C-alpha positions in Angstrom: 152.4 204.8 38.7 148.9 204.5 37.3 145.9 204.4 39.6 143.4 201.6 39.3 140.9 202.7 36.6 137.5 201.2 36.2 135.6 201.0 32.9 134.1 204.4 33.5 137.5 206.1 33.4 137.5 206.2 29.6 134.0 207.7 29.6 135.1 210.5 31.9 138.3 211.2 30.0 136.3 211.5 26.7 133.9 214.0 28.3 136.8 216.1 29.6 138.6 216.0 26.2 135.4 216.9 24.3 134.1 219.7 26.4 134.3 223.3 25.4 133.9 226.5 27.5 130.2 227.0 28.1 129.3 223.3 27.9 127.1 221.9 30.7 127.8 218.5 32.1 125.3 216.0 33.6 122.2 217.9 32.8 118.7 216.5 33.2 116.6 216.7 30.1 113.3 214.9 29.5 113.7 212.7 32.5 117.2 211.6 31.4 120.7 212.7 32.6 122.7 213.9 29.6 126.5 213.7 29.6 127.0 217.1 27.9 124.8 219.9 26.6 126.1 222.3 24.0 123.8 225.1 22.7 120.8 222.8 22.6 122.8 219.8 21.3 122.6 216.8 23.6 125.8 214.8 23.6 126.0 211.2 24.9 129.3 209.3 25.2 129.2 205.5 24.9 132.3 203.3 25.2 130.4 200.0 25.1 127.4 198.7 23.2 124.6 201.0 22.0 121.7 198.7 23.0 121.4 200.2 26.6 120.9 203.7 25.1 118.3 202.7 22.4 115.3 203.9 24.4 117.0 207.0 25.7 118.3 208.2 22.3 115.0 207.4 20.5 113.0 209.4 23.1 115.4 212.4 23.2 115.6 212.6 19.4 111.9 213.3 19.1 112.3 216.8 20.5 116.1 217.5 20.6 119.2 217.3 18.5 121.2 214.3 19.8 124.8 213.3 19.1 126.2 209.9 20.2 130.0 209.9 20.5 131.6 206.5 20.3 135.4 205.9 20.6 137.1 203.2 18.4 140.6 202.1 19.5 142.8 202.3 16.4 145.9 201.6 18.4 146.1 200.0 21.8 148.9 199.5 24.4 148.6 196.6 26.8 149.7 197.7 30.3 150.1 195.2 33.1 149.8 196.6 36.6 150.6 195.2 40.0 148.1 195.1 42.8 149.3 198.5 43.9 148.9 200.0 40.4 152.6 200.0 39.5 153.4 199.4 35.8 155.0 196.0 35.4 155.2 195.9 31.6 153.7 197.4 28.5 153.5 196.5 24.9 151.8 197.5 21.7 148.8 195.3 20.8 149.1 193.7 17.3 145.3 194.4 16.8 144.3 197.7 15.1 140.8 199.1 14.9 139.2 201.2 12.2 136.1 203.2 11.7 134.2 200.1 10.5 134.3 198.7 14.0 131.4 200.9 15.0 129.1 198.7 13.0 129.6 196.0 15.6 127.7 198.3 18.0 125.5 200.1 15.5 123.5 196.9 14.8 121.5 197.8 17.9 120.2 201.1 16.6 120.8 201.3 12.8 117.5 203.0 11.9 118.2 205.8 14.3 120.9 207.1 12.0 118.2 208.1 9.5 116.5 210.3 12.1 117.0 214.0 11.2 117.8 214.9 14.9 120.4 212.2 15.4 124.2 212.3 14.7 126.9 209.7 15.3 130.5 210.9 15.9 133.2 208.2 15.8 136.5 209.1 17.5 139.5 207.2 16.3 141.7 206.9 19.4 144.8 205.5 20.9 144.1 203.8 24.2 145.8 202.0 27.1 144.2 198.7 28.2 145.0 198.1 31.8 145.3 194.6 33.1 145.9 193.1 36.5 146.7 189.5 37.4 143.9 187.5 39.0 144.6 183.7 39.2 141.8 181.5 37.9 140.2 184.2 35.7 140.7 185.2 32.0 142.0 181.8 31.0 142.9 182.9 27.5 145.0 185.8 28.9 146.5 183.5 31.5 145.0 185.3 34.4 145.5 188.9 33.3 142.1 190.5 33.7 141.2 193.8 31.9 140.5 196.4 34.6 139.8 199.3 32.4 140.8 201.5 29.5 142.5 204.9 29.5 142.5 207.5 26.7 145.9 208.4 25.3 145.0 210.5 22.3 142.3 211.2 19.8 143.6 211.1 16.3 140.5 211.7 14.1 136.8 212.1 14.3 134.1 211.2 11.7 130.7 212.8 12.0 127.8 210.9 10.5 124.4 212.7 10.3 122.5 210.4 7.9 122.5 207.4 5.6 124.4 209.3 2.9 127.4 209.7 5.2 127.2 206.0 6.2 127.2 205.1 2.5 130.6 206.9 2.2 132.1 204.2 4.4 131.5 201.6 1.6 134.7 200.7 -0.2 135.0 200.4 -4.0 133.1 197.3 -5.0 131.5 195.7 -8.0 127.9 196.4 -8.9 126.8 193.4 -7.0 128.7 192.0 -4.0 128.4 189.8 -1.0 129.7 190.1 2.6 132.9 188.2 1.6 133.8 190.9 -1.0 132.8 193.6 1.5 135.1 192.1 4.1 138.0 191.8 1.7 137.7 195.3 0.3 137.3 196.9 3.8 140.1 194.7 5.4 137.7 193.6 8.1 136.4 190.2 9.3 133.5 188.5 7.6 131.5 188.7 10.8 131.9 192.5 11.0 131.1 192.8 7.3 127.8 190.9 7.9 127.0 193.4 10.7 127.9 196.3 8.4 125.6 194.9 5.7 122.8 194.6 8.2 123.1 198.3 9.1 123.4 199.5 5.5 120.4 197.4 4.5 118.4 198.9 7.4 119.2 202.3 6.1 118.4 201.5 2.5 122.0 202.2 1.5 122.2 198.7 0.0 119.5 196.3 -1.1 119.5 192.5 -1.7 119.4 191.6 -5.4 119.9 187.8 -5.4 122.0 185.0 -4.1 125.2 183.2 -5.0 125.0 179.8 -3.5 123.8 180.5 0.0 125.3 184.0 0.2 123.1 187.1 -0.3 124.2 189.5 -3.0 123.8 193.2 -2.5 123.8 196.4 -4.7 123.9 200.0 -3.8 120.4 201.4 -3.7 121.3 204.3 -6.1 123.0 201.8 -8.5 119.9 199.7 -8.6 117.7 202.7 -9.3 120.0 204.2 -12.0 121.4 201.0 -13.5 124.9 202.2 -13.0 127.8 200.1 -11.5 130.1 200.9 -8.7 133.2 200.8 -11.0 132.8 204.1 -12.9 130.2 203.2 -15.5 127.3 205.6 -16.2 123.7 204.5 -17.0 123.5 202.9 -20.4 127.0 201.4 -20.2 128.9 204.5 -21.1 132.0 205.4 -19.1 131.5 208.1 -16.5 133.2 211.4 -17.3 136.8 211.5 -16.2 136.2 214.3 -13.8 133.5 212.3 -12.0 135.7 209.3 -11.7 138.5 211.4 -10.4 136.2 212.9 -7.8 135.4 209.4 -6.5 139.1 208.8 -5.6 139.0 209.9 -1.9 141.8 209.5 0.5 141.7 206.4 2.8 140.6 207.0 6.3 143.4 206.2 8.7 143.4 202.6 9.9 140.8 201.2 7.5 141.7 199.3 4.5 139.7 200.4 1.4 137.6 203.1 3.2 136.4 205.9 1.0 135.9 209.3 2.7 133.9 212.1 1.2 135.3 215.6 1.8 131.8 217.1 1.8 129.7 214.4 3.5 132.0 213.2 6.2 133.5 215.5 8.7 136.9 214.0 9.4 139.0 216.3 11.6 142.6 215.4 12.3 143.3 216.3 15.9 147.0 215.6 15.8 147.5 213.4 18.9 145.6 215.3 21.6 146.8 213.6 24.7 145.2 213.2 28.1 148.6 212.5 29.7 150.4 215.8 29.1 151.2 215.5 25.4 149.8 218.8 24.2 148.8 219.5 20.6 146.4 222.1 19.2 142.9 220.8 19.2 141.1 221.3 15.8 137.4 221.5 16.2 
């Protein structure tokens, strides 16, 4: 039996999973209540959009180190509950998330990523989505209304502390590209690719260089300055050294087609299915 969970349950579970001995919860700093304080680092957890936190994060980052922790559901199980909270059925959702999904929310605060006191940590998670039947609502789900989400495990985390780390989320692309190519290379929707491009442009990671029909074409900012391409060609048209090209071949981040991960710029820590429902595994932090 699963008790009825509201949307805040995932938020509470993330805090409990994240906390270490010595961390302080629900502390008041600068007129705001902070989810977690760790040795001068202010940590905020946000399971929804980032827009409601824009003013708070911007104010706190002026004088404090701030980290925003955002979960992304890589795998999701749909759990149907009775009115008493009993499990009626469960199934795996065919939809899978990836690290790029964070751009859907980052459009509210893209410039904040460039602030020296701000960090964004993306948690790639497995979640249960809890639904209850309410006739007349949720027409597309035939009356099954989402009551909340529950954390099952955290598989990986990606820590972003500046535009350089965001740039590592770009897949391998030609020297100039549009959002259609970005979507195809990243295995994401065109809409999400457009939001990703908006954030990258706000951070000066990519710049517009022209148009193809009605579509804007972009190039990496460093490529435009140096005249190099994104396909292994050095300035002047000479092939880049083999060692440099080999260094560019980074492993794909789990769940994201075409994602490049830098071993030095991105902190991607496998956590090996740390479960909130009794499945114990050593937590690597």
